[in-house]
N, C-alpha and C positions, 0 to 999 in steps of 0.2 A: 781775869777780864780777858774775853777774846779780842783780837784786834784785827783789822784788817791785813796786817803783817801774817797771821796765822793761816790766812786762806791761800791755799795752793792751787793754781789755775793749771791744769794739764794743757798739752798741745790742743786737744780739742775738747771742749765743753759746752753743754746747751747755755746759750748766754742768758736765758731766764733764771736758770740755776745758779750760775756765776753772780749775777746781779743782786738775787736775793740774798746770798752770803755776804756781798760788798755791802748792801744796804744794811743789813743787820748788825755787820760789824762796824759800820760807820756810825750807825745811832748808838752802840754801846760806847764808842769812844766819845760821841759828843756828850752823851747823858752822864757818864762818871768821871771822876777825877777832878782836878782843881785846877784848870789850865790857868796858866800867869801869863798874859798876853802883854809883855812890856817891850818896848823897841829895843833891841839888844845894844844898838849904839847910833848915835846921831848919824844922818845921811844928808848929803847934798842932793836933793831932789833937783831933776831938771827942769828948767823952766816950761811950764805947761804951753802946748801949742792947741789944746782944745779943753774946753770945760764940760763937755757932753759927750756921751759915746751911744751910736745906734748900732748894734750888731743884726743884721739880717741873715739869718741863720738858715740854709738850704738843707734841711735835715734829711738825712739817708744817702747821700753821697752824690754830690753834683758832678756830673761828668764834664770835666774841661772841655774836651773835643766837642761837645755838643752845646757849648755855652761860650766862654771868653777865651778859648784856646783853639780855634777851629784847624783841622789838618786836612788831609785830600779828600775832598767830598765823594762819598761812593753811594749813588741812589740804590733804591730797593731794586733787586733783580732776583727773580726766583733762580735757584741754582747757584748764587754767588757764593765763592768761599767766605766764609766767615773772617779767615784771617786777613782778607783783603779790606775788610770793612774798617775804616777809621771814623772820620766825622760823617753823621747822619743827615746832617744841615749843611748847606753850602754858606760860604763865608759872605759876610756884606761889609761895606765901608763904613768907617766913623769919620768924624771931622779931623782925627789925627792921622797925619801923612802915615802909611805903611801900617796902621793898626785896624785890624778886622776882627769881627766877632761872628757869632752864628747867626743865621737867619732866625727871625721870630723874636729876637731882642732890639728890633729897631728903635724902639723909644731910648732904650739904655744906649745904644749905640750913638745917639745924638748928643749925650751928656758925657761921653769918655774923655772929652777934651777937658772935663774937670777932674779925670780919676787918674789914680795910680793904680797900675795894674800888674800884680805879682804874677807870673806863670811858672815858678819853680818853688813852690811851697812842697815839702815833703813830709812824709810822716814815717815814723820808726816802723820795723818789722815786729809785730807784736804775736807772730805765729798766727793761728786761724784769726782771720780779721772779724771779730765782733764789733758791731756799730757801739755797743755799751762801752768797750774800753776805748775806742778811738774817741767817741763823744766825751767821755770823762777826760780824756787827756787834752783835748783841745780846750775845753772849758776851764779847767781846773790849772794845765799846765805840769800835771802829773799823770804817769802811767799806773794805773792800779795794778795790784794792791798797794795800798799805804797804810802806815799806822795810825793815822789819823783821818779825819773826815775833811777833806780839802776843800777850801773856800773857792766859789766861782770867781771868774774874773771880775764880774759885775760887783761881788760883796767886796773883794780887794779895795775896789774904787771907793766903795759906800765906806769902807773902814778908814782907809787912809786919807781920802778927800773929803769926807763927811759929804752931807747933802748941800745942793745948790740954793734949794729954798727948803726952809727948816718946815714948813707945811708938808711939802711932797715927799713920798718916798725916794730913797736915792735909788734904789734898784726895781726894775719893773720888768715881768717876763710876759710876753704877750703871744698867745696862739697854741701854746701847749697844754695839753690835758695831761694831768698826772694821775688820774683816776680812771679805771675801767677802758683802757685802750692798749692792748698789747703790753709791752714790756716797761709797764710805768714804774718798777722799782729802779730801773736803771737811770731814769731821768730823774728820780728823786735823790739819787747818789750822789749827783753833782750839782742840781739845782737848788742848792744851799748855800748858806753862808759858812756850813762847816763848822770849825771850832770857833769863829768869831762871834756866834751866839745870832739869836733870833733876828734882832733890829737890824742887821745887815744882810738879812736875805730877801728874797724878792718878793715883790707883791704879784702873786700869778692871776694872770686875767686871760684864761682860755679863750673867751669870745669877746673881741674887741667891742662889738655892738651892745654886749651886756656889761661893759666896764662902768658906767655910770651908775648902774643899781648897786655896784660893788662899794661905792662910795657915798652911799646914803642910808642914814639911820633907817630902821624898819618903819613900814608904814603905820602912820597913825602915832608915832612917838615923836612927842614934842623935846624940847632941850633939855627940860627939867627931869623927864622920864628917861631920857638917853644918858643923862648924867648920873642917875641913880643907878641905873642898871651897869654902867662901867664901874661904879663903886662896889656893887655887889658881886660883880664878876672878880675884881681884884681879892676882894675877901675870900670868895671860893677857892681862886689860884692859891691863897697863901695857905688854905687849909687841905689842898689836894694832896693825895698820897704820891703822885708823882713827883712832888717838891724834893721828898726824900732822895729821889734819884739824880737829882740837879745839882750841880755845883753853886755856889752864891753867886758866881760871874754869871752862869746861864739864867739864874732866875732873875737877877737885876735886869739882863740883856731882855728877858721877855717882857718884863714890865716896860722898860723903855720902848719896845717895839708896840706894847698897846698903847702908851703915850702918844707915839707916831701916829697911830692909827686914829685916835680921839681927834687930835688935831685936825687931821685931814677931813674926817668926816664932819667937823663942824666949820670948814673953811669954805671960802668962795672959790679957791682954786680948784676944787673938785670938778668944777665944769670943765676942766680939760679933759676930763675922762669921757664926757658926753659928746662922741662924734656925731649925733644926730644934731648938734648945733653947729655943724661945718656948713658953709653955702652949697647949694644943691650941686652946682657946677664943679666945684672943687671936691666934693664927696664922690661924685660921679668918676673922676680920674683915679680914684684908689678904689672902687668898687668892684674887683675884680673877683673877690672871694674873701675868705677869711684873713689870708696872709696879706691882702692890699688894703682891708680896712685896719689890719695891724699897722700898716706903715702909715696911715692916717693917724692912728691913735699915738705912735711913737712921736710923730712930728709935733702934735698937740702937747705931749707930756714934755718933750725937750723944752719947747716954748714957755711951759710952766714952771720949769726948774728941776725936773728928773736928772739925774747925773748919768745913769746908764739905763738903756732900754733893749732888750733881746726881743725880735720878732721872728717867729719861726714860721716855716711852711709846716710844721709839725711832724715829729717822728712817729711812725707807726709802722711796724714791720711790713714789707712787701707794698708799700703806700707812696705815693710822691716821688721823692729821688731814690727810694730804695727801688730801684728798676730792675728787678730780677726777670720781668718779663714785660712783653709790649713796651721796650724802652723807648722807641722812636715815638711812638704814639703819646705815651705818657708825657715826655718830656716837652713835646709840641704843646701839650695842654698847660703844663708848666710855665712854658715861656709865657703864654697868654696870661697866667696869672700873675706872675712877678713883673713882667716888663714894663707896662704903663706905671704902675705903683711906685716901683724903685726910682724910675726917672722923674716921675712926679713930685717924689720927696727931696730928691736932691735939687731940683728947681724950686721947689717951696722953701726949702733951708736958704737957699742961695738969694731969693727974692727977699727975704726976711733979714737979710744980714747975718744968718746963724751958721752957714756952711764952714766958714773958714775956723770957726771955734767949735763945730760938731765933726768927730770923727765917725763917718759911716762905714761900716764893713760887710762885704758881701763874702761869705765865707761857707764851707762844709767840711765835713770830718775827713773826706778823701775823694779821688775821682773814680772815674770808671774805665773800663776797657773792655772790648770784645771777647778776648781769648785769655788774658793774663790775670791771675788771682795775686794780689799783692805787689810785689815787684820783681824784677830778676833775682834770682836765687832764694826767693821765698819758698818756705814748705808749707805755705797756708793752702788748706783743703779748698778746692773749687765749690763754692756755694751756688754758682748760677742755676738757675730754674730749667733753663733751656740750654742742653749740651749739643749742638749740632755742629757738623762739619760745613753745611751748605745752608743757605737761606732756603726755606720751602715754604714759610708762610710768613705775613707781615709781623707777627707777635714775636718773630727771633730777630727782628731788624731792630738794633741798639745796642747799647754798651751795658751788659748784663754783670760783667765782673767787677770786684772791687779793685781799686787800683792806688798805691800808696807812692808811686815814684814820680809823680808830678801833678801838683794840683794846682788852681788857680784862686787867688783871692784879690778882690776889688776893694780898693779904699777911695773914699771921697773926702775932701776937707780936712781938717784937724791938722793943718799945717803939711799935708802931704802935697806933694809935686802934682801938676794937672797935666795931662796928655802924657803920661810916663809910662812906660813899660819896663820893669826890672825881670831879669832871670828869662829862661827860655827853655823848652822842652824840644825833645828829638821830633824831626818831620815825620819819621817812620819808626814803627813799633821796634821796640819798646819806646814808650813815649815818656821817658824817664827826664828829668830836669838835668840839663847839660851845662847850664850856665847859672851861676849864682844861687844855689839851693837855698832855701829859707826854711830852717825847722821850726816846728811850734814852739820852742824854747825861744829862739830868736824873734819870731812873731809876736810873742807876747811882751817881750822886751820893748819892741817896736811900739806896740799899742799903749805900754804902760809908761813909756819915754814920752809919747803924745799928750798923754794924760797928766805928766808932771810928777811921775811916780818912778823912782829909781828901781830898776830892775833887782837891785841888790836888797831891796826892802825886806827886813825880817822881823818876825815876831816868835818868841819863845812860847813853846807849847809842849807840856809835859816833860820840860826841862830841856828841850832840844830846840835849836833854832830851825824856823820854817820860812822858807822864801817866797817872794812872789814870782820869780821864775827859778827854776829846779837848782837847788845849791848858790842862788845867786848867781848863776853863770850866763844867763841870757844877754845877749847883747844887740842892742838895737841896730836896724840897716840904716845907717845915716843916709844912704844916698836915695832914701825914699822922700826925705824931707825937703821942702824948697828952701 
């Protein structure tokens, strides 16, 4: 059997080809074998500070100097040397003394007194900077290639903690299409429960406004017909040829996932998926686009008992935060899309008494820089669309390179401190983390600790231990908690 371990990634590889290999190998590892997932040893889990988690994913590389870590503002001027360009937005005040973020995030600025801001998140040097590899790493905690299909962090929470409400799915993924948009294979590689099985995977809702339709029986089908169709489907599944390629564990996991879906479609809780039921004034505060409506759906789902929700601005190559051109103009539009919904989400959770027990995370796979690819010392090839020494047109203005040396992550609620800044990046280029760097592994340990999961949690897969943080070595950043 071919495993992910057999795939050799050269220094530069077309990311679509790489991820096709990765997804194929992951599928092979998932569909074959007889995984025995037993807790290797009893663990003392930390006391949970949060019951639910919402990940707001800025897909494509959110530039910290244009969002949560403003540097020296340099306005557009024809002929300006690119090497002198740092932040393309001026800094604005927040209610926290000395804390500033970028213009365009005025609503988020007003809730930063509820936030912990990490300014020193760092990513490893993986050679050529592939979104596929860094997104896989951030969401699973493991750098590909791996010998098994690694579970998404939402699947870890679903597996270890179980559902908060037995009717509702434990893990919902909002806003990302997995079919027909650019590199869909890369998203499928990590937006799964991996070796945990189907029941712990995400319910995918690409369009928040259509979520209600996904939890309703087909039109014209009453309860009896719906029940009969469910029974028939199970019979067909039992006889399907694919059954021969699945372990008993995976077969049972798929059946349990069908049970979960059947309960949801028969429940009153499914109204949480219908954002059209939201009062008009409240709806308007979220209605800035698909991401904003996704934030509204996330709030409603958490209220109804969903454990983990990811809402994404959607990853499509050269789109949204993947700013290889027109960087400043694109980010200005993104500010308008995310600012009010994120601030409204925080306030709504707070008003409902849910914020303290809900960990809200704003994150991205890496930051961006005007002239540096990767970080100092990296041999990563420059992938910027525009490679000019001086600004000649507005489309040159913005941060086009991938930067892994210093990235911002924002956390609200979930037992984290309020109005707190952790870590620091240099004031002048290179904008690397110069104080309290936080790795992806330790960031995951922090998130899991907040949720009441030990970073050393392990399961046996194919005869070997597999940990929620790499080798069980992740250490939570204790200073972030109140």
